[in-house]
Every structure is written in C-alpha cells, then in structure tokens.
C-alpha positions, 0 to 999 in steps of 0.5 A, a space after each residue: 758295779 756296786 750295788 746302790 740302795 734306798 732304805 727308809 725307815 717307816 713305823 706307826 707309833 710316832 710319839 707327836 703325830 702316831 700313824 702320820 705315815 699314813 695319813 692321807 692327802 688326796 687318797 694317797 697317803 703320805 708314804 705314797 707320796 714318799 715313796 712316789 718320790 724317792 723311787 723317781 731316783 732310778 734306784 731300788 726302795 727297801 722299807 726298814 720297818 718293825 717287827 711290832 703288830 703295829 706295822 702291820 699296815 706298813 707291811 701291807 702297804 709295801 706289799 700291794 705296792 710291791 717294795 721290799 721291805 724288812 722287819 727288825 728292831 723298833 728301839 736298835 735302827 742301826 741293826 734295822 738298817 745294817 740287817 736291810 742292807 745286809 739281807 739285800 746285799 748293797 754295797 751303798 745305801 742311801 738313808 732316808 725318813 718316810 716322814 719327807 713325804 716331797 723329798 727329791 728323788 732328783 736330788 738323790 739322784 745327782 747326790 749318788 752320782 757324786 758319791 759313787 764317783 769318788 769310789 770312797 768306802 770310808 765317805 759319808 755324804 749327807 745334806 744334813 751336815 751344812 743344813 741348807 736343805 729344808 728339812 724334809 729333803 734330807 738323805 745320806 749316802 754310805 758304804 756298807 763297809 761303813 755302815 758295818 763299821 757303825 753297826 760293830 762300834 756303835 755303843 751309845 744310844 743315840 748311836 743305835 737309835 738314829 743309825 748315822 750318828 757313829 759316822 759324823 759325831 767324829 767317833 772314827 778319824 778315817 771317815 771323810 765327811 762330805 756335805 752335800 748343799 743346796 744352791 741356797 740356804 733354806 734350812 729354816 724351811 720345814 717340809 718333814 711331817 712331825 705334828 699336826 702343823 707340819 701335816 697342815 703344811 704339806 696338806 696345803 702345798 699338795 692339795 693347792 700347789 700340787 707340790 708332790 709333782 714339783 721338784 725342791 726349787 719349785 717348792 722353796 719357790 711357793 714357800 718364798 712367796 708366801 709368808 703365811 704357808 711359812 708360819 704354819 709350822 715355823 715354831 716347830 723345834 725339830 727333836 734333838 739327839 738322844 730325845 
C-alpha cells in the first residue's frame, strides 16, 4: 500500500493580503475551513510552513487542531515540500495551497482514485492543466519519486518557489501529464483568497449561502445564479509564474 498524504503550504506573509489564512469568517479562520474541507478526502493532511517567527501562529493552529506540520524555507518551497514528504515517508503527494478555503475534498479523493489506479510514478495529475475548475479548487498529485527528481534537478527560481513547474513545463520527457477536468468550463470563477475582494466573495459565500457545506457543484450553481457575486473579484488577476 502506498502512503498518500496531502501537503498544504501556508504562511502569514502574503504580499497582497498579509495574514490571510488566519482571517476569520463566522468565528473560523480560512485555514480552519481549508483544513476541514481537505480532510473530507479521507487522507491525512500536513501543513508545510516556514521557520519564520511570523508563522508561529500557523504552528499554534496546527498543534491545537492536531494537524502535523513541517517548517522549512520560505522561498525554496520545493525543498519545503520535499523535506515534509520525506520526513513523513509519503509515497504519493497531493499538493494544495491554504489560500483555497472552499476546496472540495471529494474532488481530491476522486482525483486520487484515478491517479492510484494508474500505478505510474512518472504521472503528474493536475486540475490546473485544463483550468476548467474554478480557481480555488486546484490540486496536483505526483509521486515522491517525481518530487525527488524535481528537487534534485530544478534550477530556476520559479521551479523552486512554485514546487511543480519542473513537472509541467516539460523539463523531463518521461513525465506523463494528465489534466483532471471539471465537467464544465468554469475557470473564470475565482474562489481563492489573495486580495480583499477575494476575501469578500468567500465571506459572502459562507455567511449567506453556507458554501463551506457544499461541494464544487453547489458553489458553481450559486455563482451561476448571481452575477453580482462573481463581479466582486472578477477583475483580480492571478499572479503569473515568477511574480
């Protein structure tokens, strides 16, 4: 049996919305919503944060919630993932980010079911390759072997800062890329939190629609029916690789 683990990166020093992961909605932090929803996948979760004292509150959260954590480099996030996975003896890693408070654990489970059935250590599966899911439901799945290849061979700043560019930018021809697709094209919806506008949308979704109790289909249905909600953060541009 392969040991599967979900690793989520989290830090307090976001440039556009500092401290965002511990901002609260209805008495719960975004990190609490995120971890609860990830754990609905049925797989263990590990938080990869930094050695900076500014991230002590994230460690406090993990200890209170009894979620394992690893502290590593702030800028070399690839090494943080590699060392976290190695320490916890993971064979298969799911990468998520903590700025996705409404991520769907059931979708992660379905993606893992498909990935594990392939039994291919060179396989890289990602919902981001097709960009049909709303942003904020993103996850990537890869083997520890593939993570180790990236760790040992990645050289550019984007490759070490963003963990997986080595896997999806064709740096090794042996890597087999598979796009995990949503059944509709809803890639223009933005349900990740990187700006005050993003936070406002998620706040309205949780407070007025109980979105934290719904899967991706229910959340998409809410947005499909309310253009004003979509407009709250429709103008926000996702940071590009290397920014």
